[in-house]
C-alpha positions as a Markdown table, in Angstrom:
| # | Residue | x | y | z |
|---|---|---|---|---|
| 1 | Unk | 42.4 | 132.7 | 233.4 |
| 2 | Unk | 44.8 | 133.4 | 236.3 |
| 3 | Unk | 44.0 | 135.1 | 239.6 |
| 4 | Unk | 46.2 | 136.1 | 242.5 |
| 5 | Unk | 45.0 | 135.1 | 246.0 |
| 6 | Unk | 46.6 | 136.8 | 249.0 |
| 7 | Unk | 45.8 | 135.1 | 252.3 |
| 8 | Unk | 46.0 | 136.6 | 255.8 |
| 9 | Unk | 48.6 | 139.3 | 255.2 |
| 10 | Unk | 47.4 | 141.2 | 258.3 |
| 11 | Unk | 49.0 | 143.4 | 261.0 |
| 12 | Unk | 48.8 | 140.4 | 263.4 |
| 13 | Unk | 51.4 | 138.7 | 261.1 |
| 14 | Unk | 53.5 | 141.9 | 261.0 |
| 15 | Unk | 53.4 | 141.9 | 264.8 |
| 16 | Unk | 54.9 | 138.4 | 264.9 |
| 17 | Unk | 57.7 | 139.5 | 262.6 |
| 18 | Unk | 58.4 | 142.7 | 264.6 |
| 19 | Unk | 58.5 | 140.7 | 267.8 |
| 20 | Unk | 61.4 | 138.6 | 266.4 |
| 21 | Unk | 59.5 | 135.4 | 265.9 |
| 22 | Unk | 61.7 | 133.2 | 263.7 |
| 23 | Unk | 60.6 | 133.1 | 260.1 |
| 24 | Unk | 61.9 | 131.1 | 257.1 |
| 25 | Unk | 61.0 | 133.9 | 254.8 |
| 26 | Unk | 61.9 | 137.4 | 256.1 |
| 27 | Unk | 61.6 | 138.9 | 252.6 |
| 28 | Unk | 58.0 | 137.6 | 252.0 |
| 29 | Unk | 56.3 | 140.9 | 252.6 |
| 30 | Unk | 58.4 | 142.6 | 250.0 |
| 31 | Unk | 58.0 | 139.7 | 247.5 |
| 32 | Unk | 54.2 | 139.8 | 248.1 |
| 33 | Unk | 54.3 | 143.6 | 247.3 |
| 34 | Unk | 56.2 | 142.7 | 244.1 |
| 35 | Unk | 53.7 | 140.0 | 243.2 |
| 36 | Unk | 50.8 | 142.4 | 243.6 |
| 37 | Unk | 52.5 | 145.1 | 241.6 |
| 38 | Unk | 53.0 | 142.7 | 238.7 |
| 39 | Unk | 49.4 | 141.4 | 238.9 |
| 40 | Unk | 48.0 | 144.9 | 239.0 |
| 41 | Unk | 50.2 | 146.0 | 236.1 |
| 42 | Unk | 48.8 | 143.2 | 233.9 |
| 43 | Unk | 45.2 | 143.5 | 235.0 |
| 44 | Unk | 45.3 | 140.1 | 236.7 |
| 45 | Unk | 42.5 | 139.8 | 239.2 |
| 46 | Unk | 43.5 | 140.0 | 242.9 |
| 47 | Unk | 41.5 | 138.5 | 245.7 |
| 48 | Unk | 42.4 | 139.2 | 249.4 |
| 49 | Unk | 41.2 | 136.8 | 252.0 |
| 50 | Unk | 41.5 | 138.0 | 255.6 |
| 51 | Unk | 41.1 | 136.1 | 258.8 |
| 52 | Unk | 38.4 | 137.1 | 261.2 |
| 53 | Unk | 39.0 | 135.0 | 264.4 |
| 54 | Unk | 35.9 | 134.9 | 266.6 |
| 55 | Unk | 38.0 | 134.4 | 269.7 |
| 56 | Unk | 37.7 | 137.6 | 271.8 |
| 57 | Unk | 41.5 | 137.7 | 272.5 |
| 58 | Unk | 42.6 | 137.2 | 269.0 |
| 59 | Unk | 44.5 | 140.0 | 267.2 |
| 60 | Unk | 42.8 | 138.8 | 264.0 |
| 61 | Unk | 39.3 | 140.0 | 264.8 |
| 62 | Unk | 37.7 | 142.1 | 262.1 |
| 63 | Unk | 37.8 | 145.7 | 263.3 |
| 64 | Unk | 40.9 | 145.2 | 265.5 |
| 65 | Unk | 44.3 | 146.7 | 264.6 |
| 66 | Unk | 45.8 | 143.2 | 264.0 |
| 67 | Unk | 43.2 | 142.4 | 261.4 |
| 68 | Unk | 44.1 | 145.3 | 259.2 |
| 69 | Unk | 46.0 | 144.5 | 256.0 |
| 70 | Unk | 49.8 | 144.8 | 256.1 |
| 71 | Unk | 51.2 | 147.7 | 254.1 |
| 72 | Unk | 52.6 | 145.3 | 251.5 |
| 73 | Unk | 49.1 | 143.9 | 250.8 |
| 74 | Unk | 46.5 | 146.7 | 251.1 |
| 75 | Unk | 43.6 | 146.0 | 248.8 |
| 76 | Unk | 43.1 | 148.5 | 246.0 |
| 77 | Unk | 39.8 | 149.7 | 244.6 |
| 78 | Unk | 38.1 | 147.0 | 242.6 |
| 79 | Unk | 40.0 | 144.1 | 244.3 |
| 80 | Unk | 37.8 | 141.5 | 246.0 |
| 81 | Unk | 38.1 | 141.2 | 249.8 |
| 82 | Unk | 36.7 | 138.2 | 251.6 |
| 83 | Unk | 36.7 | 137.4 | 255.3 |
| 84 | Unk | 37.1 | 133.9 | 256.6 |
| 85 | Unk | 36.6 | 132.3 | 260.0 |
| 86 | Unk | 38.4 | 129.1 | 259.5 |
| 87 | Unk | 41.7 | 127.9 | 257.9 |
| 88 | Unk | 40.9 | 127.5 | 254.2 |
| 89 | Unk | 40.2 | 130.6 | 252.1 |
| 90 | Unk | 37.3 | 128.6 | 250.6 |
| 91 | Unk | 35.5 | 127.8 | 253.8 |
| 92 | Unk | 32.4 | 130.0 | 254.1 |
| 93 | Unk | 33.7 | 132.8 | 252.0 |
| 94 | Unk | 32.1 | 132.2 | 248.6 |
| 95 | Unk | 35.6 | 132.1 | 247.0 |
| 96 | Unk | 34.9 | 129.2 | 244.8 |
| 97 | Unk | 31.7 | 130.8 | 243.3 |
| 98 | Unk | 33.6 | 134.1 | 242.9 |
| 99 | Unk | 36.4 | 132.4 | 241.0 |
| 100 | Unk | 34.1 | 130.4 | 238.8 |
| 101 | Unk | 32.0 | 133.6 | 238.0 |
| 102 | Unk | 35.1 | 135.3 | 236.9 |
| 103 | Unk | 36.5 | 132.4 | 234.8 |
| 104 | Unk | 39.5 | 132.0 | 237.1 |
| 105 | Unk | 41.0 | 128.5 | 236.8 |
| 106 | Unk | 44.6 | 129.1 | 237.9 |
| 107 | Unk | 45.4 | 130.5 | 241.3 |
| 108 | Unk | 48.7 | 132.1 | 242.4 |
| 109 | Unk | 48.5 | 131.7 | 246.2 |
| 110 | Unk | 50.6 | 133.8 | 248.5 |
| 111 | Unk | 50.5 | 135.0 | 252.1 |
| 112 | Unk | 50.3 | 133.5 | 255.5 |
| 113 | Unk | 51.0 | 131.1 | 257.1 |
| 114 | Unk | 52.5 | 128.5 | 254.8 |
| 115 | Unk | 51.9 | 125.5 | 257.1 |
| 116 | Unk | 48.4 | 126.6 | 258.1 |
| 117 | Unk | 45.9 | 128.6 | 256.1 |
| 118 | Unk | 48.0 | 128.5 | 252.9 |
| 119 | Unk | 48.2 | 124.7 | 253.1 |
| 120 | Unk | 44.4 | 124.4 | 253.7 |
| 121 | Unk | 43.6 | 126.7 | 250.8 |
| 122 | Unk | 46.1 | 125.1 | 248.4 |
| 123 | Unk | 44.8 | 121.6 | 249.1 |
| 124 | Unk | 41.2 | 122.6 | 248.8 |
| 125 | Unk | 41.9 | 124.6 | 245.6 |
| 126 | Unk | 43.5 | 121.5 | 244.1 |
| 127 | Unk | 40.6 | 119.3 | 245.2 |
| 128 | Unk | 38.2 | 121.7 | 243.5 |
| 129 | Unk | 40.1 | 121.5 | 240.2 |
| 130 | Unk | 42.1 | 124.7 | 240.2 |
| 131 | Unk | 45.7 | 124.8 | 239.0 |
| 132 | Unk | 47.8 | 126.3 | 241.8 |
| 133 | Unk | 51.0 | 128.2 | 241.5 |
| 134 | Unk | 52.8 | 128.7 | 244.8 |
| 135 | Unk | 55.6 | 131.3 | 244.8 |
| 136 | Unk | 57.7 | 130.1 | 247.7 |
| 137 | Unk | 59.3 | 133.5 | 248.3 |
| 138 | Unk | 55.8 | 135.1 | 248.8 |
| 139 | Unk | 54.8 | 132.9 | 251.7 |
| 140 | Unk | 55.3 | 133.5 | 255.4 |
| 141 | Unk | 56.7 | 130.6 | 257.3 |
| 142 | Unk | 57.2 | 130.4 | 261.1 |
| 143 | Unk | 58.6 | 128.0 | 263.6 |
| 144 | Unk | 56.3 | 125.6 | 265.4 |
| 145 | Unk | 56.1 | 123.7 | 268.6 |
| 146 | Unk | 56.7 | 120.0 | 268.0 |
| 147 | Unk | 53.9 | 117.6 | 269.0 |
| 148 | Unk | 56.4 | 115.5 | 271.1 |
| 149 | Unk | 58.2 | 118.4 | 272.7 |
| 150 | Unk | 60.8 | 121.0 | 271.6 |
| 151 | Unk | 60.5 | 123.3 | 268.7 |
| 152 | Unk | 60.6 | 122.8 | 264.9 |
| 153 | Unk | 62.6 | 125.6 | 263.4 |
| 154 | Unk | 61.0 | 127.8 | 260.7 |
| 155 | Unk | 63.2 | 126.6 | 257.9 |
| 156 | Unk | 62.3 | 122.9 | 258.6 |
| 157 | Unk | 58.6 | 123.6 | 258.8 |
| 158 | Unk | 58.7 | 125.6 | 255.6 |
| 159 | Unk | 60.7 | 122.9 | 253.8 |
| 160 | Unk | 58.4 | 120.1 | 254.8 |
| 161 | Unk | 55.3 | 122.2 | 254.0 |
| 162 | Unk | 56.5 | 123.1 | 250.5 |
| 163 | Unk | 57.6 | 119.5 | 249.9 |
| 164 | Unk | 54.2 | 118.2 | 250.7 |
| 165 | Unk | 52.3 | 120.9 | 248.7 |
| 166 | Unk | 54.7 | 120.6 | 245.7 |
| 167 | Unk | 54.4 | 116.8 | 245.6 |
| 168 | Unk | 50.8 | 116.8 | 244.7 |
| 169 | Unk | 48.8 | 120.0 | 245.1 |
| 170 | Unk | 50.7 | 122.9 | 243.5 |
| 171 | Unk | 53.5 | 123.9 | 241.2 |
| 172 | Unk | 56.3 | 125.6 | 243.2 |
| 173 | Unk | 57.7 | 128.8 | 241.7 |
| 174 | Unk | 58.9 | 132.3 | 242.6 |
| 175 | Unk | 57.6 | 135.8 | 242.1 |
| 176 | Unk | 60.3 | 136.5 | 239.5 |
| 177 | Unk | 59.5 | 133.3 | 237.6 |
| 178 | Unk | 55.8 | 134.3 | 237.5 |
| 179 | Unk | 56.6 | 137.8 | 236.2 |
| 180 | Unk | 58.9 | 136.4 | 233.4 |
């Protein structure tokens, strides 16, 4: 059975976009909204995992405005909402047990940020035996400081991230292909 997993689509991410931070996927919020609409129309289970950063200055602290869901990904009644304190949506959330209890063996993973929490989650899902579908148009991807100086542009970070995940951990797809 298939489930849709939405990761970290929170106002703190919207703030990054509104501030003009370069992103490889400016249409990702709209594509996530379309993915959720399709899942809800077919009765596909939706699980939201939100980030609760324990650092006092983080905008992603539960109860702070930055931790609230973005308008494109507001959970509806009956949808599971889990809070994480680390990178992977599986770490300390009970997600694996929830998926197993509901017979979910295939995950569509969308959300933020492709090179960070999405990557951690996809790799762990694969290691746990889940089949992972990764709609590349429903992922947020930002630029990144290079370890040796300078800046890696958002498109390059996104391309490398999807290349790594698609090579061994997930099947790359799009929201439209999933809906077809």
